[in-house]
Each structure stands twice: as structure tokens, then as C-alpha cells.
C-alpha positions as CSV (number, residue, x, y, z in Angstrom):
1,M,-15.4,24.5,-9.9
2,L,-12.3,22.3,-10.6
3,L,-12.9,20.5,-7.3
4,I,-16.6,19.6,-8.4
5,F,-15.3,18.6,-11.8
6,R,-12.7,16.2,-10.2
7,A,-15.2,14.7,-7.8
8,I,-17.7,13.9,-10.6
9,I,-15.0,12.3,-12.7
10,V,-13.5,10.2,-9.6
11,V,-16.9,9.1,-8.5
12,I,-18.1,7.9,-12.0
13,Y,-14.6,6.2,-12.6
14,C,-14.6,4.4,-9.3
15,I,-18.1,3.1,-9.7
16,L,-17.4,1.9,-13.1
17,V,-14.1,0.3,-12.0
18,C,-15.8,-1.4,-9.0
19,V,-18.8,-2.7,-10.9
20,F,-16.7,-3.9,-13.8
21,G,-14.1,-5.5,-11.4
22,C,-16.8,-7.3,-9.5
23,I,-18.3,-8.9,-12.6
24,Y,-14.7,-9.7,-13.8
25,C,-13.6,-11.2,-10.5
26,L,-16.7,-13.5,-10.4
27,F,-15.0,-15.6,-13.1
28,S,-12.0,-16.2,-10.9
29,P,-13.0,-14.9,-7.5
30,R,-10.2,-14.2,-4.8
31,N,-7.5,-14.6,-7.3
32,P,-4.6,-12.6,-5.8
33,K,-3.5,-11.3,-9.3
34,H,-6.6,-9.2,-9.4
35,V,-5.3,-6.8,-6.7
36,A,-2.5,-5.3,-8.8
37,T,-4.7,-5.2,-11.8
38,F,-7.3,-3.1,-10.2
39,G,-4.9,-1.2,-7.9
40,H,-3.2,0.1,-11.0
41,M,-6.5,1.1,-12.4
42,F,-7.1,3.2,-9.4
43,G,-3.5,4.6,-9.8
44,R,-4.5,6.0,-13.1
45,L,-6.6,8.6,-11.2
46,A,-3.4,10.3,-10.1
47,P,-3.5,12.8,-13.1
48,V,-7.1,13.8,-12.3
49,F,-5.9,14.9,-8.8
50,G,-3.1,17.0,-10.6
51,L,-0.4,14.4,-9.4
52,K,2.6,13.1,-11.2
53,V,3.5,9.8,-9.7
54,E,7.0,8.5,-10.3
55,K,7.4,4.9,-9.3
56,R,10.8,3.2,-8.6
57,I,11.0,-0.5,-8.8
58,P,14.4,-2.4,-8.5
59,A,15.2,-4.3,-11.8
60,Q,15.3,-7.6,-9.8
61,A,12.0,-7.1,-8.3
62,G,10.5,-9.9,-10.3
63,S,12.7,-12.4,-8.7
64,F,12.1,-11.4,-5.0
65,G,9.4,-14.1,-4.6
66,N,7.1,-14.3,-1.6
67,A,7.4,-11.3,0.8
68,I,5.7,-8.9,3.0
69,Y,5.5,-5.4,1.7
70,I,5.3,-2.6,4.2
71,A,4.3,0.8,3.3
72,N,3.8,4.2,5.1
73,H,0.1,5.1,5.1
74,Q,-0.6,8.9,4.9
75,N,-4.1,9.4,3.8
76,N,-6.8,8.2,1.2
77,Y,-4.7,9.4,-1.7
78,D,-2.4,6.3,-1.2
79,M,-5.0,4.4,-3.3
80,V,-3.7,6.5,-6.3
81,T,-0.1,6.8,-5.3
82,A,1.3,3.5,-3.5
83,A,-1.3,1.5,-5.7
84,N,0.9,2.1,-8.7
85,I,3.8,-0.1,-7.5
86,V,1.7,-3.2,-6.2
87,L,3.3,-6.3,-7.9
88,P,1.1,-9.5,-8.6
89,P,0.4,-11.7,-6.8
90,T,0.1,-9.4,-3.7
91,V,-3.0,-9.0,-1.5
92,T,-3.5,-6.4,1.0
93,V,-4.5,-6.9,4.8
94,G,-7.3,-4.4,5.6
95,K,-9.7,-3.7,8.3
96,K,-13.1,-5.5,8.2
97,S,-15.1,-2.5,7.9
98,L,-14.0,-1.9,4.4
99,L,-16.3,-4.6,3.2
100,W,-19.4,-2.3,3.8
101,I,-18.2,0.5,1.7
102,P,-20.7,0.4,-1.4
103,F,-19.0,-1.1,-4.6
104,F,-15.5,-0.8,-3.3
105,G,-15.8,-3.1,-0.4
106,Q,-17.2,-5.9,-2.5
107,L,-14.4,-5.5,-5.1
108,Y,-11.8,-5.4,-2.3
109,W,-13.0,-9.0,-1.0
110,L,-13.4,-10.4,-4.5
111,T,-10.0,-9.6,-5.5
112,G,-8.6,-11.7,-2.7
113,N,-7.6,-9.2,0.1
114,L,-7.7,-10.2,3.6
115,L,-10.1,-8.6,6.0
116,I,-9.2,-8.4,9.8
117,D,-10.9,-7.3,12.9
118,R,-8.5,-4.9,14.5
119,N,-10.8,-4.5,17.6
120,N,-10.4,-8.2,18.4
121,R,-7.0,-9.2,19.4
122,T,-7.7,-12.9,19.4
123,K,-8.8,-12.7,15.8
124,A,-5.8,-10.4,14.9
125,H,-3.4,-13.1,16.2
126,G,-5.4,-15.6,14.2
127,T,-4.8,-13.4,11.1
128,I,-1.0,-13.7,11.5
129,A,-1.4,-17.4,11.5
130,E,-3.7,-17.1,8.5
131,V,-0.9,-15.1,6.7
132,V,1.9,-17.7,7.5
133,N,-0.3,-20.5,6.3
134,A,-1.0,-18.6,3.0
135,F,2.8,-18.4,2.5
136,K,3.3,-22.1,3.1
137,K,0.3,-23.2,0.6
138,R,0.8,-20.8,-2.4
139,K,2.8,-18.3,-4.2
140,I,1.6,-15.1,-2.7
141,S,2.7,-11.9,-1.0
142,F,1.1,-9.6,1.4
143,W,0.9,-5.8,1.7
144,M,0.5,-4.3,5.2
145,F,0.6,-0.8,6.7
146,P,2.5,-1.3,10.0
147,E,1.5,2.1,11.3
148,G,-2.0,0.6,11.6
149,T,-3.6,3.9,10.8
150,R,-3.2,7.0,8.5
151,S,-0.6,9.3,9.7
152,R,-2.3,12.4,8.3
153,G,0.6,14.7,8.4
154,R,2.1,13.5,11.7
155,G,5.2,11.8,10.1
156,L,6.0,8.2,10.2
157,L,4.1,6.7,13.1
158,P,5.4,3.8,15.3
159,F,5.1,0.4,13.8
160,K,2.9,-2.3,15.2
161,T,4.6,-5.7,15.1
162,G,2.0,-7.9,13.1
163,A,3.7,-7.8,9.9
164,F,7.1,-8.6,11.3
165,H,5.8,-11.6,13.5
166,A,4.3,-12.9,10.2
167,A,7.6,-12.5,8.3
168,I,9.9,-14.1,10.7
169,A,7.3,-17.0,11.2
170,A,7.0,-17.5,7.4
171,G,10.6,-16.9,6.8
172,V,10.0,-14.4,4.1
173,P,11.7,-11.0,3.4
174,I,10.3,-7.6,4.2
175,I,10.1,-5.3,1.4
176,P,9.6,-1.6,2.3
177,I,7.7,0.9,0.2
178,C,8.3,4.5,0.7
179,V,5.9,7.2,-0.6
180,S,6.9,10.9,-0.5
181,N,4.8,13.4,1.5
182,T,1.3,13.9,0.2
183,S,-0.2,15.5,3.3
184,N,-1.3,19.2,2.8
185,K,0.2,18.9,-0.7
186,I,-3.1,18.5,-2.7
187,N,-5.5,21.2,-3.3
188,L,-8.3,20.0,-5.4
189,N,-9.0,23.6,-6.8
190,R,-5.5,23.7,-8.1
191,L,-4.6,22.3,-11.5
192,N,-1.1,21.0,-10.6
193,N,-0.4,19.3,-7.3
194,G,3.1,18.4,-8.1
195,L,5.3,15.1,-7.8
196,V,5.0,12.1,-5.6
197,I,7.7,9.4,-5.6
198,V,6.8,5.8,-4.7
199,E,10.0,3.7,-4.2
200,M,10.5,0.0,-3.5
201,L,13.5,-0.5,-1.3
202,P,15.7,-3.7,-1.5
203,P,14.3,-6.7,0.7
204,V,15.2,-6.9,4.4
205,D,16.4,-10.4,5.1
206,T,14.5,-11.7,8.1
207,S,16.3,-15.0,8.6
208,Q,18.9,-13.2,10.9
209,W,16.0,-12.1,13.2
210,G,14.6,-14.4,16.0
211,R,11.0,-14.3,17.2
212,D,12.3,-12.5,20.3
213,Q,13.7,-9.7,18.1
214,V,10.4,-8.6,16.4
215,R,10.5,-5.2,17.9
216,E,14.1,-4.6,17.1
217,L,13.1,-5.7,13.5
218,A,10.3,-3.4,13.3
219,A,12.4,-0.5,14.5
220,H,15.1,-1.3,11.9
221,C,12.7,-1.3,9.1
222,R,11.0,2.0,10.3
223,E,14.4,3.7,10.6
224,L,15.2,2.6,6.9
225,M,12.0,4.0,5.7
226,A,12.1,7.2,7.8
227,A,15.6,8.0,6.4
228,R,14.4,7.2,2.7
229,I,11.2,9.2,3.0
230,D,13.1,12.2,4.3
231,E,15.4,11.9,1.3
232,L,12.5,11.5,-1.2
233,N,10.8,14.6,0.3
234,K,13.9,16.7,-0.2
235,E,14.3,15.5,-3.6
236,V,10.7,16.3,-4.5
237,A,11.0,19.7,-3.1
238,A,14.2,20.4,-5.1
239,R,12.6,19.2,-8.3
240,E,9.5,21.2,-7.8
241,A,11.5,24.4,-6.9
242,A,13.6,23.9,-10.2
243,A,10.5,23.5,-12.2
244,K,9.1,26.7,-11.1
245,K,12.1,28.8,-12.1
């Protein structure tokens, strides 16, 4: 019964946000500031799923400037957990098929996100060039999921190199975003589904890495994130265990 109630609330809320968002964005279409605005609105669904999301943003985050944010991609719940920490003006890089999702796809495009064809390697390389040009022309950041797909409980998957190629070419830092585990954590028929921590790590300076060191940079960032995610998972487990006593 709780699952049905939640589903109704989520569907109605998402349709309203998407319809309102599309109308709102028509007055300034493709403005990158919209992504954070509506990302945070989707983030407000977390309590509906019985989740408490704790976000940790460094005090100096406002001075980080242009950057590429990379985050672990677990499942569809990322839209209500990781979305809480998006800073404007940041746009995401998503697969082209998102455009065909009713309501959401149209909002995704109108808010200024970048759509790529992952099945076409030539176009994918063109996307990296597009990202680099965007950095040169305007004050903007990009959010990418370097795993390339949802991990669905398999842990942090190997990183693809596109985000790191773009960061080195554009001369911008990489800022890792770590989200504690949500796989097999959420039961929609359970009232309380616990704590999720979303943490922004300090920027990784890419100026010390050459174009021939892209894979090493990707491996370095993955190691940083894997270690921190493990720490966050242990912290969440300890705090949830203490809350039950």
C-alpha cells in the first residue's frame, strides 16, 4: 500500500515539475543555471522514498570555478540523492535516448544538458571537443558519470576516459562526488529507508597530468572515490545501527 501511495506522489510531482519546468525554461532556454534549480526540486523527493540525504559541500566550493564533476552512478535513485549537490551553472552529459522520455526528456534538454550518442564513437569524440569549447566560451561546469552506466550493486565500476580527456584538454580540475550506497537499501513498502551521504571532495588538479596520462588520472580519481565511498558506507552503517539502539 505504501509503495502505491509513493508511486502516485512521485508520478504527480514529477509531471508537475517537468511541465512547469518546460514552460519556465522557455523564457531562457538552455540556461545552465536551470539544471541545479530543477535538480534540487527532484532532490526534494528523497523524504518521499523514506531517505534522509545529508550533503557535504566544502566551504570554498563557490570559488572552485569551471570544473568537471564526476560521480558514482548507482541507480535511478541518484536523481533524488546526487541531484541535491549540483551547483550552478553545471550541466550534465547524458545519453541521447533521454530526450524521448515523456516530460522529463524535454525538460532535460531545455535546461541546457548535453546529449550524446554513446553508440557512435565518432560523435562521442566530438562531444569531448564540444565540452572543451564550452569551457573556453562560457562560465560553465559539466557533470559526468565516468562509469558510463549504472553499477546496480556491483561497486564502483571501471572508469571510461572521456571526462578526463576533456578536463586535461580544457585545463579544468576534476571534482569527485561520492554517494554512499543505495543499492538494495530502499524498500518502497518500508517507511524509513535510512541515511544517504552525498559528499563533494576537493578538486583534483589536472595541470600536472599530460594527455598521455589520461588513464592514470582516471585510475587516480577512481581510487580516491572508492576509498571515500567505502568510508561513507561504514559511517552510514554505524550511524544507522546507533539510531536503532
